[in-house]
C-alpha positions in Angstrom: 169.3 42.5 -50.9 167.6 45.9 -49.1 164.5 43.9 -48.5 166.4 41.2 -46.7 168.5 43.3 -44.7 165.3 45.0 -43.5 163.9 41.6 -42.1 167.1 40.4 -40.7 167.1 43.7 -38.6 163.8 43.8 -37.2 164.3 40.1 -36.3 167.5 41.2 -34.6 166.0 43.9 -33.0 162.9 42.0 -31.6 165.6 39.4 -30.2 167.3 41.9 -28.1 164.5 43.5 -26.9 164.0 40.5 -24.9 167.6 40.0 -23.2 166.3 42.3 -19.6 163.6 40.0 -19.3 166.0 36.5 -19.9 168.5 38.0 -17.5 167.9 41.1 -15.3 170.3 43.4 -14.5 173.0 41.8 -16.8 172.8 44.2 -19.5 173.5 47.4 -18.2 174.4 49.1 -21.1 171.3 49.0 -22.8 169.1 51.9 -23.5 166.5 52.8 -20.9 163.5 51.9 -22.9 164.7 48.3 -22.7 163.4 46.9 -19.6 162.5 43.4 -18.3 158.5 42.3 -18.6 157.0 43.5 -15.8 154.6 40.6 -13.9 150.8 40.8 -13.0 149.6 40.0 -9.7 148.7 36.2 -10.2 152.7 36.3 -10.8 154.0 38.4 -8.4 151.8 38.8 -5.9 150.7 41.7 -4.3 147.1 43.3 -3.4 143.9 43.5 -5.1 141.5 46.2 -4.2 138.0 46.7 -5.7 136.7 50.3 -4.7 133.0 51.7 -5.0 132.1 55.7 -5.7 130.2 56.0 -2.4 127.0 57.5 -4.7 125.1 58.4 -1.4 127.6 60.4 -0.8 127.9 62.2 -4.4 124.6 62.6 -4.7 124.4 64.1 -1.4 127.2 66.6 -2.5 125.7 67.3 -5.6 122.3 68.1 -3.9 124.2 70.7 -1.9 125.5 72.4 -5.1 121.9 72.2 -6.4 120.4 73.7 -3.1 122.8 76.7 -3.1 123.0 77.2 -6.7 119.1 77.8 -6.1 119.1 80.1 -3.6 122.2 82.4 -5.0 119.5 82.8 -8.3 116.5 83.8 -6.5 118.8 86.1 -4.0 120.1 88.1 -7.1 121.2 91.6 -6.1 121.8 92.8 -9.4 118.7 91.0 -10.6 116.4 92.0 -7.9 115.4 89.6 -5.1 112.6 86.8 -5.2 110.7 86.1 -2.2 110.8 82.6 -1.3 110.3 80.1 1.4 111.1 76.7 2.5 113.8 75.7 0.7 114.6 72.1 1.4 116.7 69.2 1.0 115.3 65.6 0.3 116.2 62.4 -1.2 117.4 63.5 -4.8 115.6 66.9 -5.1 115.3 70.6 -3.5 112.0 72.0 -3.1 111.1 75.5 -2.5 108.2 77.6 -2.5 107.4 81.0 -4.3 105.5 83.5 -2.3 104.4 85.7 -5.4 102.9 83.5 -7.9 103.7 86.2 -10.6 107.4 85.7 -9.6 106.8 82.1 -10.7 108.3 82.1 -14.8 110.8 84.4 -13.0 111.9 81.6 -10.7 112.3 79.1 -13.3 114.0 81.2 -15.9 116.7 82.0 -13.1 117.4 78.4 -11.6 117.4 77.2 -15.3 119.9 80.0 -16.5 121.5 78.6 -13.8 122.0 74.9 -14.3 120.8 74.8 -17.7 119.5 71.6 -19.3 120.6 69.3 -16.4 118.0 69.8 -14.2 114.4 68.9 -14.0 111.6 71.3 -12.9 108.3 70.2 -11.5 105.6 72.6 -10.8 103.1 72.2 -8.1 101.3 75.5 -7.1 103.4 78.1 -5.7 106.2 75.2 -4.9 109.3 74.1 -7.3 110.7 70.7 -6.6 114.3 70.6 -9.0 116.2 67.5 -9.4 119.1 66.9 -11.7 118.8 64.7 -14.9 119.3 61.3 -14.8 122.3 61.9 -17.8 123.5 64.6 -15.6 123.7 62.1 -12.9 125.4 59.8 -15.1 127.8 62.5 -16.2 128.7 63.5 -12.7 129.4 59.8 -12.2 131.7 59.4 -14.9 133.8 62.6 -14.2 134.1 61.3 -10.3 135.3 58.0 -11.3 138.0 59.5 -13.8 139.5 61.7 -11.5 139.6 59.7 -8.7 141.6 57.0 -10.9 143.8 60.2 -12.3 143.8 60.8 -7.9 144.7 57.3 -6.9 147.7 57.1 -9.6 149.1 60.3 -8.3 149.1 58.8 -4.9 150.1 55.4 -5.8 153.2 56.8 -8.1 154.2 59.0 -5.2 155.2 56.1 -2.7 157.3 54.3 -5.7 154.9 51.5 -6.4 155.7 49.7 -9.4 153.7 49.0 -11.9 150.5 49.2 -10.6 147.2 48.5 -12.5 144.4 51.1 -12.2 141.1 50.8 -14.2 137.6 51.6 -14.2 135.1 48.4 -13.7 131.1 49.1 -14.7 130.4 52.8 -14.3 131.2 53.1 -10.9 134.4 50.6 -9.8 137.7 51.2 -9.7 140.2 47.9 -9.4 143.7 48.4 -8.3 146.1 45.6 -8.6 149.5 46.5 -6.9 151.7 43.8 -7.9 154.8 43.3 -5.3 153.1 45.3 -2.5 154.1 43.9 1.0 151.7 46.3 2.9 148.0 46.4 1.4 146.9 47.7 4.2 148.9 51.2 4.2 148.0 51.2 0.1 144.1 50.8 1.1 144.4 53.8 3.8 146.4 55.8 1.5 144.1 55.7 -1.7 140.5 55.4 0.8 140.8 58.3 2.2 138.8 61.1 0.2 141.8 63.9 1.4 140.0 66.9 1.6 141.4 69.6 3.9 139.8 72.8 4.6 140.9 75.9 7.4 138.4 77.1 9.7 138.4 79.7 12.8 138.0 77.8 16.1 134.4 79.1 18.0 135.8 80.3 21.5 132.2 81.4 22.7 131.0 77.5 22.6 130.6 76.6 26.6 131.4 73.2 27.8 127.4 72.5 28.3 126.9 73.3 24.6 130.0 70.9 23.8 128.2 68.1 26.1 125.0 68.5 24.9 126.6 67.5 21.0 123.9 70.4 20.0 126.0 73.0 17.8 124.6 76.2 16.8 124.2 77.3 13.6 127.4 78.3 11.7 129.1 76.2 14.0 130.0 72.3 14.0 131.8 70.1 16.5 134.7 67.9 15.1 136.5 65.3 16.8 140.5 65.7 16.8 142.3 63.3 15.0 144.4 62.0 17.7 141.5 61.8 20.7 138.5 61.1 19.0 136.7 62.2 22.3 137.8 65.5 22.5 136.1 67.9 20.3 136.6 70.9 18.5 134.0 73.5 17.8 134.7 75.0 14.7 132.8 77.5 12.4 131.1 75.7 9.5 132.9 78.7 7.2 136.1 77.5 5.5 138.4 80.2 5.2 141.0 78.4 3.3 140.2 75.1 1.3 142.9 72.3 0.1 142.2 73.0 -3.6 144.3 76.1 -3.2 147.5 74.0 -2.1 150.4 73.7 -5.0 152.7 71.5 -3.1 153.0 69.7 0.3 156.2 67.6 1.9 157.1 65.9 4.8 159.5 67.6 7.0 160.9 68.0 10.6 160.2 71.2 12.7 163.5 72.9 13.2 162.6 73.5 17.0 161.9 70.1 18.2 162.8 68.0 15.2 158.9 66.4 15.4 158.1 65.7 12.0 155.5 68.0 10.2 153.9 68.5 7.1 155.0 71.9 5.2 152.2 73.6 3.0 152.9 75.7 -0.2 149.8 77.7 -1.2 148.8 79.3 -4.8 148.8 82.9 -5.3 144.3 82.9 -4.6 145.1 80.4 -1.2 148.0 82.6 0.1 146.5 85.8 -0.5 143.3 84.1 1.9 145.7 83.1 4.2 147.6 85.8 4.5 144.3 87.5 5.3 142.8 85.1 7.5 146.4 85.0 9.6 146.4 88.8 9.8 142.7 89.6 10.5 142.5 87.1 13.7 146.1 87.6 15.6 146.1 85.5 18.7 143.0 83.0 17.8 143.1 79.7 17.4 142.4 78.2 13.6 141.3 74.3 13.0 143.0 72.1 10.2 140.6 69.7 9.2 141.0 66.9 7.2 138.4 64.5 6.2 136.1 65.5 8.7 138.8 65.4 11.9 140.7 68.2 12.9 144.7 67.7 12.5 145.4 70.5 14.9 144.4 73.7 16.3 147.4 76.0 16.6 146.8 79.9 17.7 147.5 82.2 15.5 151.1 83.9 16.9 151.7 86.2 14.0 150.5 87.0 10.3 151.4 84.1 7.7 152.2 85.8 4.3 154.4 84.2 2.5 152.0 81.4 1.2 153.5 78.6 3.2 152.5 76.7 6.4 153.7 73.7 8.6 151.2 71.3 9.8 152.0 69.3 13.0 149.9 66.8 14.9 151.9 64.0 16.6 153.3 62.8 13.3 155.0 59.7 12.8 157.9 59.8 9.9 155.7 57.6 7.8 152.3 59.2 8.6 153.9 62.4 7.5 154.9 61.4 4.2 151.5 59.7 3.7 150.0 63.2 4.3 151.8 65.2 2.1 151.1 62.7 -0.3 147.6 63.1 0.0 147.5 66.8 0.2 150.1 66.9 -3.0 147.4 64.8 -5.2 144.5 66.4 -4.2 141.4 65.5 -2.8 139.2 62.7 -4.2 135.9 64.2 -5.5 133.7 61.3 -3.6 134.4 58.6 -1.1 135.5 55.5 -2.2 134.1 52.0 -0.4 136.8 49.0 -0.6 134.3 46.5 -2.0 136.2 43.8 -2.2 140.1 43.1 -1.2 142.5 40.2 -2.0 146.1 39.6 -1.1 148.0 37.1 -3.1 151.2 36.2 -1.5 154.5 35.7 -3.5 155.1 32.3 -2.9 152.0 31.6 -5.2 153.3 34.0 -7.8 155.8 31.2 -7.9 154.5 28.7 -8.1 152.0 29.7 -11.1 155.4 31.0 -13.0 157.2 27.4 -12.5 153.8 26.0 -13.8 153.5 28.2 -16.5 157.4 27.5 -17.2 156.8 23.9 -17.3 153.8 24.1 -20.0 155.3 26.3 -22.2 158.5 24.2 -22.3 156.9 20.9 -22.9 154.0 22.7 -25.5 157.3 24.2 -27.6 159.1 21.2 -27.3 156.3 18.6 -28.4 155.7 21.3 -31.3 159.2 21.1 -32.1 159.5 17.4 -32.6 156.2 17.5 -34.4 157.9 19.9 -36.9 161.4 18.0 -37.1 159.4 14.3 -37.7 157.1 15.2 -40.0 158.7 18.2 -42.2 162.4 17.6 -41.2 164.5 19.7 -42.9 162.2 22.4 -43.3 161.2 21.6 -39.9 164.5 22.3 -38.2 163.4 26.1 -39.9 160.2 26.3 -39.2 161.5 25.2 -35.6 164.0 28.1 -35.8 161.4 30.7 -36.9 159.2 29.8 -34.2 161.9 30.4 -31.6 162.3 33.8 -33.6 158.4 34.1 -33.1 158.7 33.5 -29.4 161.6 36.1 -29.0 160.4 38.6 -31.0 157.1 38.6 -28.9 158.7 38.7 -25.5 160.9 41.2 -26.8 158.0 43.6 -28.2 155.4 42.9 -25.0 158.4 44.0 -22.6 158.8 47.3 -25.2 155.6 48.4 -24.7 155.7 47.8 -21.1 153.2 44.8 -21.4 152.4 43.4 -17.8 152.3 39.1 -17.7 150.2 37.4 -16.1 148.8 34.0 -16.1 146.0 34.6 -19.4 148.7 36.2 -21.1 151.4 32.9 -20.8 148.1 31.0 -22.4 148.1 33.7 -24.8 152.2 33.2 -25.6 151.4 29.3 -26.1 148.4 30.0 -28.4 150.5 32.1 -30.7 153.1 29.6 -31.0 150.6 26.9 -31.9 149.5 29.8 -34.7 153.0 30.2 -35.8 153.3 26.3 -36.4 149.8 25.9 -38.1 151.0 28.9 -41.0 154.1 27.0 -41.6 152.2 23.9 -42.2 149.8 25.5 -44.5 152.9 26.7 -46.3 154.6 23.2 -46.0 151.1 21.4 -47.2 150.9 24.0 -50.1 154.1 22.7 -51.4 153.6 19.6 -51.0 150.3 20.3 -53.5 152.5 22.1 -55.6 155.0 18.8 -56.0 152.3 16.7 -56.3 151.1 18.7 -59.4 154.9 18.3 -61.1 155.9 22.0 -60.1 160.0 22.1 -59.4 161.2 23.0 -55.9 161.9 26.5 -56.3 158.4 26.9 -58.1 156.9 24.5 -55.5 158.5 27.1 -52.4 157.4 30.3 -54.6 153.6 28.9 -54.7 153.5 27.2 -51.5 154.3 30.8 -49.8 152.0 32.8 -52.2 149.4 31.0 -52.2 148.9 29.9 -48.7 149.4 33.7 -47.4 145.8 34.5 -48.1 144.8 31.8 -45.7 147.3 32.8 -42.8 146.2 36.5 -43.3 142.6 35.4 -43.0 143.4 33.2 -40.1 145.5 36.0 -38.2 143.0 39.0 -39.1 140.3 37.1 -37.5 142.2 36.0 -34.7 143.1 40.3 -34.0 139.1 41.2 -34.5 138.4 38.4 -31.7 141.5 40.3 -29.5 140.2 43.8 -29.6 137.0 43.1 -29.0 138.3 40.9 -26.1 140.4 44.1 -25.1 137.8 46.3 -25.2 135.2 44.6 -23.8 137.2 42.5 -21.1 139.4 43.5 -18.0 142.0 42.7 -16.2 143.3 39.1 -17.1 141.0 38.9 -20.3 142.6 42.1 -21.6 146.2 40.7 -20.6 145.4 37.9 -23.1 144.4 40.0 -25.9 147.1 42.0 -25.8 149.4 39.1 -25.8 147.5 37.5 -28.7 147.6 40.5 -30.8 151.0 41.3 -30.6 151.3 37.5 -31.4 149.3 38.1 -34.6 152.3 40.5 -36.3 155.2 38.5 -34.9 153.5 35.5 -36.8 153.1 37.1 -39.8 156.2 38.6 -39.3 158.3 35.1 -39.0 156.3 32.8 -40.5 155.9 34.6 -44.2 159.2 36.9 -45.0 161.6 35.4 -42.2 160.9 32.1 -42.8 160.6 32.7 -46.7 163.9 34.5 -46.6 165.8 31.6 -44.5 164.0 28.8 -47.1 165.3 31.0 -50.0 168.7 31.1 -48.8 168.6 27.4 -48.5 167.8 26.7 -51.6 170.4 28.9 -53.0 168.4 29.4 -56.8 168.5 25.5 -57.1 165.9 22.9 -57.3 167.3 21.0 -54.4 165.3 18.5 -53.0 162.5 19.1 -50.2 163.4 16.3 -47.6 159.8 15.9 -46.5 158.0 15.6 -49.7 158.6 12.0 -51.3 159.6 11.2 -54.6 156.8 8.9 -55.6 154.5 12.2 -54.5 155.8 14.2 -57.4 156.0 14.4 -61.3 159.1 16.3 -61.4 162.2 14.2 -62.7 164.1 17.4 -61.4 163.6 16.5 -57.8 164.0 12.5 -58.4 
């Protein structure tokens, strides 16, 4: 009895899970974990964006770190200065000339201790050529992609986009699918910006002639203003405060003029640096730089010691919100390039849903008619179990938050076909047992017991295939694999224990006639 209650409770639980999908918003009293099945991009419409990590920019930044690390290793006050010259970057390597040949071994040791096994060092005379190993570059690329996915997810979640799909494709690509998005350009701008913010002092000693020449002196760079690219702001290259020290950023309004602004909050390190900067340079200008463009260059009127700042720059309400999202989520470790972009309208999704419903309806209908014609009363039981299987499958997909796509609908239909196949194996085994002279009760028992191994083998091999598809597939292929793998478990549950429970209830311990087995095919007098 306890086993029967467990089977009934599991079936009812799976069926109840599908209620929010069947009638969204109707069952408000249900727990929060019971949600409708989210629809994929091909069913709901939205944006499909394929991004690629800018490996050239990533390698350039990595070589910059290599350049700075080599210089720091050779100019070490604690260990002494190693005289060198011609420290230059070229391609994927950094070269340096050690003036004293006797210091060559010491120089190699210092550089090696700075970077470990991540570099290759080639010596030609007094010259050293240092480059990162291919393994180190691959590891760096993997880290960049992983961090970029996390930051993109934070940015998309911050603007309230529902059911986004963000996943890695290959070694350097990121696929972003956003169902239901009606403004893909804004999303593309939001996730594609590096959002690297830094604070620099403005070099007030630069003359107009120098600005017009476009050749900044050493230690200074000319950056365009974000509102007017023709206006060039000369800033010192030294970063006084980095956006990495930001812990919060929100869109707000200036209390004096009511214009949209972005407020920033620094961590303890950033607050100290910001306080030191604003205290030492009162009445001087400092520039707020975002991705190589000057957001604003205000004059420091008084020291700012609370770790809180305010960025103004002619923002609209929307641009202020977008900038706060970018700063709050953090800077991308490397620029991202849009490789492919597609926008799918909701009309195409509606057509796909309609076609999927029609295909599923007729598929299930023909299967049920076939089972009724061939197996009669037991076919009715099989159809009931089939509907429970379909309901449970959709319910558990909703519980797991699985996004339904067109390939997912194909997996749904294939699951039903597998479930029917399992019932046919059981019923045909019963027929064979009755032909051999078994009673109807014994035929039912033997049919389930002896067909179970074949059913289990078939479903396990299907499950192995789905796991392989999920591991090596992407996007729609994974959706198909998820639906089919969940369908394997619901099929095993409904076609064996649940179907056995219903048939045993019908038989009620008696040798009743099994309608789809003709008496002349049986040697049993008990069912004649």
